[in-house]
LOMI-352236 format. One record per residue: residue number from 1; residue in one letter; x, y, z of N, C-alpha, C, O in turn. Coordinates in nm, 2 decimals. Example, Ala and Ser with C-alpha at 12.3 -4.5 7.8 and 13.67 -1.06 7.14 Angstrom:
<atoms>
> k,r,n_c1,n_c2,n_c3,ca_c1,ca_c2,ca_c3,c_c1,c_c2,c_c3,o_c1,o_c2,o_c3
> 1,A,1.32,-0.57,0.78,1.23,-0.45,0.78,1.32,-0.33,0.78,1.42,-0.33,0.85
> 2,S,1.28,-0.22,0.71,1.37,-0.11,0.71,1.29,0.00,0.79,1.34,0.11,0.80
</atoms>
This chain:
<atoms>
> k,r,n_c1,n_c2,n_c3,ca_c1,ca_c2,ca_c3,c_c1,c_c2,c_c3,o_c1,o_c2,o_c3
> 1,X,2.86,0.45,-2.48,2.83,0.59,-2.53,2.90,0.61,-2.47,2.95,0.57,-2.37
> 2,X,2.92,0.72,-2.59,3.02,0.84,-2.60,2.94,1.01,-2.60,3.01,1.10,-2.64
> 3,X,2.79,1.05,-2.57,2.73,1.14,-2.54,2.70,1.13,-2.41,2.62,1.03,-2.41
> 4,X,2.70,1.16,-2.30,2.55,1.15,-2.19,2.59,1.31,-2.10,2.67,1.35,-2.02
> 5,X,2.42,1.39,-2.18,2.40,1.54,-2.13,2.31,1.54,-2.04,2.20,1.48,-2.03
> 6,X,2.37,1.62,-1.95,2.38,1.66,-1.81,2.32,1.82,-1.86,2.39,1.88,-1.95
> 7,X,2.19,1.92,-1.80,2.11,2.03,-1.77,2.18,2.06,-1.65,2.20,1.97,-1.57
> 8,X,2.21,2.14,-1.65,2.27,2.25,-1.45,2.22,2.42,-1.48,2.29,2.52,-1.50
> 9,X,2.09,2.40,-1.47,2.02,2.60,-1.45,2.09,2.62,-1.62,2.12,2.55,-1.71
> 10,X,2.09,2.73,-1.60,2.23,2.73,-1.77,2.28,2.67,-1.79,2.33,2.73,-1.88
> 11,X,2.34,2.57,-1.80,2.45,2.52,-1.84,2.37,2.36,-1.87,2.29,2.30,-1.81
> 12,X,2.43,2.35,-2.00,2.44,2.23,-2.04,2.58,2.14,-2.07,2.68,2.15,-2.15
> 13,X,2.56,2.08,-2.00,2.73,1.94,-2.01,2.69,1.86,-2.08,2.60,1.78,-2.05
> 14,X,2.76,1.85,-2.19,2.85,1.71,-2.23,2.96,1.63,-2.20,3.08,1.65,-2.20
> 15,X,2.86,1.53,-2.18,3.00,1.43,-2.12,3.05,1.39,-2.25,2.96,1.38,-2.33
> 16,X,3.17,1.37,-2.30,3.23,1.24,-2.41,3.28,1.22,-2.35,3.33,1.27,-2.25
> 17,X,3.27,1.09,-2.44,3.44,0.96,-2.38,3.42,0.91,-2.45,3.31,0.91,-2.51
> 18,X,3.54,0.79,-2.50,3.61,0.78,-2.58,3.72,0.80,-2.73,3.84,0.81,-2.70
> 19,X,3.67,0.79,-2.87,3.75,0.79,-2.98,3.68,0.87,-3.03,3.60,0.82,-3.11
> 20,X,3.67,1.01,-3.02,3.55,1.14,-3.12,3.59,1.11,-3.25,3.63,1.22,-3.30
> 21,X,3.60,1.00,-3.35,3.70,1.01,-3.47,3.57,1.06,-3.58,3.45,1.07,-3.53
> 22,X,3.59,1.09,-3.72,3.51,1.11,-3.79,3.36,1.06,-3.81,3.27,1.14,-3.85
> 23,X,3.34,0.90,-3.77,3.16,0.85,-3.77,3.12,0.88,-3.70,3.01,0.94,-3.70
> 24,X,3.18,0.84,-3.61,3.15,0.89,-3.41,3.07,1.03,-3.44,2.95,1.05,-3.44
> 25,X,3.22,1.16,-3.48,3.15,1.27,-3.51,2.99,1.33,-3.57,2.91,1.42,-3.54
> 26,X,3.00,1.24,-3.66,2.85,1.28,-3.74,2.75,1.28,-3.68,2.68,1.38,-3.67
> 27,X,2.72,1.08,-3.59,2.67,1.03,-3.54,2.68,1.11,-3.40,2.61,1.17,-3.49
> 28,X,2.69,1.16,-3.31,2.67,1.30,-3.21,2.65,1.44,-3.28,2.64,1.54,-3.20
> 29,X,2.65,1.46,-3.37,2.64,1.62,-3.46,2.49,1.66,-3.42,2.45,1.77,-3.40
> 30,X,2.45,1.56,-3.42,2.24,1.60,-3.47,2.19,1.58,-3.34,2.08,1.61,-3.30
> 31,X,2.29,1.49,-3.25,2.22,1.50,-3.03,2.31,1.64,-2.98,2.25,1.75,-2.98
> 32,X,2.42,1.63,-2.96,2.40,1.85,-2.96,2.43,1.89,-3.00,2.53,1.95,-2.98
> 33,X,2.34,1.88,-3.18,2.26,2.05,-3.21,2.11,2.07,-3.12,2.07,2.19,-3.11
> 34,X,2.01,1.94,-3.05,1.94,1.92,-3.00,1.92,2.01,-2.92,1.83,2.09,-2.94
> 35,X,2.02,2.01,-2.81,2.12,2.02,-2.71,2.07,2.22,-2.68,2.03,2.29,-2.59
> 36,X,2.13,2.23,-2.83,2.24,2.36,-2.79,2.12,2.44,-2.78,2.03,2.43,-2.86
> 37,X,2.11,2.52,-2.70,2.00,2.66,-2.73,2.08,2.80,-2.72,2.17,2.81,-2.64
> 38,X,2.04,2.88,-2.80,2.16,3.02,-2.74,2.11,3.11,-2.60,2.19,3.21,-2.59
> 39,X,2.06,3.11,-2.55,2.00,3.09,-2.41,2.08,3.02,-2.28,2.07,3.05,-2.16
> 40,X,2.18,2.92,-2.35,2.25,2.90,-2.25,2.41,2.86,-2.28,2.46,2.87,-2.39
> 41,X,2.45,2.83,-2.20,2.58,2.78,-2.23,2.66,2.64,-2.18,2.64,2.58,-2.08
> 42,X,2.73,2.62,-2.27,2.72,2.51,-2.32,2.89,2.44,-2.29,2.99,2.49,-2.32
> 43,X,2.88,2.34,-2.23,2.99,2.31,-2.15,3.03,2.08,-2.24,2.98,1.99,-2.19
> 44,X,3.12,2.08,-2.33,3.21,2.02,-2.37,3.30,1.89,-2.21,3.41,1.85,-2.18
> 45,X,3.27,1.88,-2.20,3.38,1.76,-2.04,3.43,1.72,-2.15,3.37,1.72,-2.25
> 46,X,3.56,1.67,-2.13,3.68,1.54,-2.22,3.71,1.47,-2.13,3.69,1.35,-2.15
> 47,X,3.75,1.51,-2.02,3.76,1.43,-1.90,3.81,1.25,-2.02,3.91,1.18,-2.03
> 48,X,3.74,1.25,-2.05,3.77,1.09,-2.12,3.73,1.02,-2.22,3.68,0.91,-2.25
> 49,X,3.80,1.20,-2.33,3.80,1.17,-2.48,3.96,1.12,-2.47,4.01,1.12,-2.36
> 50,X,4.03,1.07,-2.57,4.11,0.99,-2.52,4.14,1.07,-2.73,4.26,1.11,-2.74
> 51,X,4.09,1.08,-2.83,4.13,1.07,-2.96,4.01,1.15,-2.98,3.89,1.13,-2.94
> 52,X,4.09,1.28,-3.10,3.98,1.37,-3.09,4.00,1.35,-3.29,4.09,1.28,-3.34
> 53,X,3.94,1.39,-3.35,3.95,1.39,-3.49,3.93,1.58,-3.56,3.89,1.66,-3.48
> 54,X,3.94,1.60,-3.62,3.91,1.70,-3.72,3.78,1.76,-3.77,3.74,1.87,-3.82
> 55,X,3.70,1.62,-3.75,3.57,1.62,-3.76,3.50,1.69,-3.64,3.40,1.76,-3.65
> 56,X,3.56,1.67,-3.53,3.50,1.70,-3.42,3.55,1.88,-3.35,3.48,1.98,-3.31
> 57,X,3.66,1.86,-3.36,3.71,2.01,-3.41,3.61,2.09,-3.45,3.55,2.18,-3.38
> 58,X,3.59,2.05,-3.60,3.45,2.19,-3.62,3.30,2.17,-3.59,3.21,2.24,-3.59
> 59,X,3.32,2.01,-3.55,3.18,2.11,-3.36,3.23,2.19,-3.35,3.23,2.29,-3.42
> 60,X,3.31,2.18,-3.23,3.37,2.27,-3.10,3.34,2.41,-3.17,3.24,2.48,-3.16
> 61,X,3.42,2.43,-3.25,3.36,2.56,-3.32,3.25,2.63,-3.40,3.23,2.75,-3.43
> 62,X,3.22,2.56,-3.42,3.07,2.52,-3.49,2.99,2.58,-3.33,2.91,2.67,-3.35
> 63,X,3.00,2.55,-3.24,2.89,2.57,-3.14,3.01,2.70,-3.06,2.99,2.79,-2.98
> 64,X,3.10,2.67,-3.10,3.18,2.80,-3.03,3.14,2.98,-3.12,3.14,3.08,-3.05
> 65,X,3.12,2.99,-3.24,3.08,3.03,-3.36,2.92,3.07,-3.29,2.89,3.19,-3.28
> 66,X,2.84,2.98,-3.25,2.67,2.99,-3.30,2.69,2.98,-3.09,2.59,2.90,-3.06
> 67,X,2.72,3.00,-3.03,2.69,2.99,-2.83,2.76,3.20,-2.83,2.71,3.29,-2.77
> 68,X,2.85,3.20,-2.89,2.98,3.33,-2.90,3.05,3.28,-2.69,3.02,3.22,-2.59
> 69,X,3.18,3.39,-2.76,3.24,3.33,-2.65,3.28,3.36,-2.47,3.29,3.48,-2.43
> 70,X,3.29,3.28,-2.41,3.19,3.30,-2.30,3.13,3.21,-2.27,3.13,3.16,-2.16
> 71,X,3.03,3.16,-2.39,2.94,3.03,-2.38,2.91,2.93,-2.40,2.80,2.87,-2.40
> 72,X,3.09,2.86,-2.45,3.05,2.70,-2.46,3.32,2.71,-2.43,3.43,2.76,-2.44
> 73,X,3.23,2.59,-2.41,3.41,2.57,-2.39,3.50,2.47,-2.35,3.53,2.54,-2.25
> 74,X,3.56,2.38,-2.33,3.61,2.25,-2.33,3.68,2.24,-2.14,3.75,2.32,-2.07
> 75,X,3.63,2.14,-2.13,3.72,2.13,-1.98,3.74,2.01,-1.98,3.66,1.92,-2.02
> 76,X,3.91,2.00,-1.89,3.92,1.90,-1.86,4.01,1.79,-1.94,4.04,1.68,-1.90
> 77,X,4.03,1.86,-2.07,4.16,1.72,-2.17,4.21,1.71,-2.12,4.24,1.78,-2.03
> 78,X,4.25,1.56,-2.18,4.39,1.54,-2.10,4.47,1.58,-2.24,4.44,1.58,-2.36
> 79,X,4.62,1.63,-2.15,4.75,1.64,-2.26,4.73,1.64,-2.36,4.68,1.74,-2.42
> 80,X,4.77,1.55,-2.41,4.70,1.53,-2.53,4.55,1.60,-2.61,4.56,1.67,-2.70
> 81,X,4.49,1.59,-2.58,4.36,1.64,-2.64,4.41,1.78,-2.69,4.41,1.82,-2.80
> 82,X,4.45,1.86,-2.54,4.47,2.02,-2.49,4.55,2.02,-2.61,4.49,2.07,-2.71
> 83,X,4.69,1.96,-2.64,4.78,2.01,-2.79,4.69,2.00,-2.90,4.72,2.09,-2.99
> 84,X,4.61,1.93,-2.92,4.53,1.87,-3.05,4.45,2.09,-3.06,4.44,2.17,-3.15
> 85,X,4.43,2.08,-2.90,4.34,2.21,-2.96,4.44,2.32,-3.00,4.42,2.40,-3.09
> 86,X,4.54,2.33,-2.92,4.64,2.42,-2.88,4.70,2.39,-3.07,4.65,2.48,-3.14
> 87,X,4.77,2.32,-3.13,4.81,2.29,-3.24,4.70,2.40,-3.36,4.72,2.49,-3.45
> 88,X,4.58,2.34,-3.33,4.50,2.44,-3.45,4.44,2.53,-3.48,4.39,2.58,-3.58
> 89,X,4.47,2.60,-3.27,4.47,2.76,-3.32,4.31,2.77,-3.22,4.25,2.87,-3.25
> 90,X,4.25,2.69,-3.14,4.19,2.74,-3.06,4.23,2.70,-2.93,4.14,2.63,-2.89
> 91,X,4.33,2.71,-2.84,4.35,2.67,-2.72,4.22,2.78,-2.64,4.16,2.74,-2.54
> 92,X,4.18,2.94,-2.71,4.11,3.01,-2.53,3.96,2.90,-2.57,3.86,2.97,-2.55
> 93,X,3.91,2.76,-2.61,3.80,2.72,-2.63,3.84,2.59,-2.48,3.79,2.50,-2.41
> 94,X,3.94,2.65,-2.50,3.94,2.50,-2.35,3.98,2.60,-2.18,4.07,2.67,-2.15
> 95,X,3.88,2.57,-2.13,3.87,2.65,-1.99,3.97,2.49,-1.87,3.93,2.38,-1.87
> 96,X,4.06,2.51,-1.81,4.15,2.34,-1.71,4.04,2.37,-1.62,4.03,2.30,-1.52
</atoms>
């Protein structure tokens, strides 16, 4: 499984794992959308993610735009994933 969603008060935490390639991204987007609430903050926990495609980067950017700065972030990415966010100019989404 690539997604486990936990709600803690005003925070929705999406625990992601494995390879977030294009096909997986398409499958996960609707599940993530169902748990997106503009009244809640959202965190993507990337501690178990070892690959991210541009399709999933798009999902991250979409959530950031929907929820606003300070209401969406990426938590605990491995160094290689963190580098992808930096190269894409999205390092502001990463919270260590």
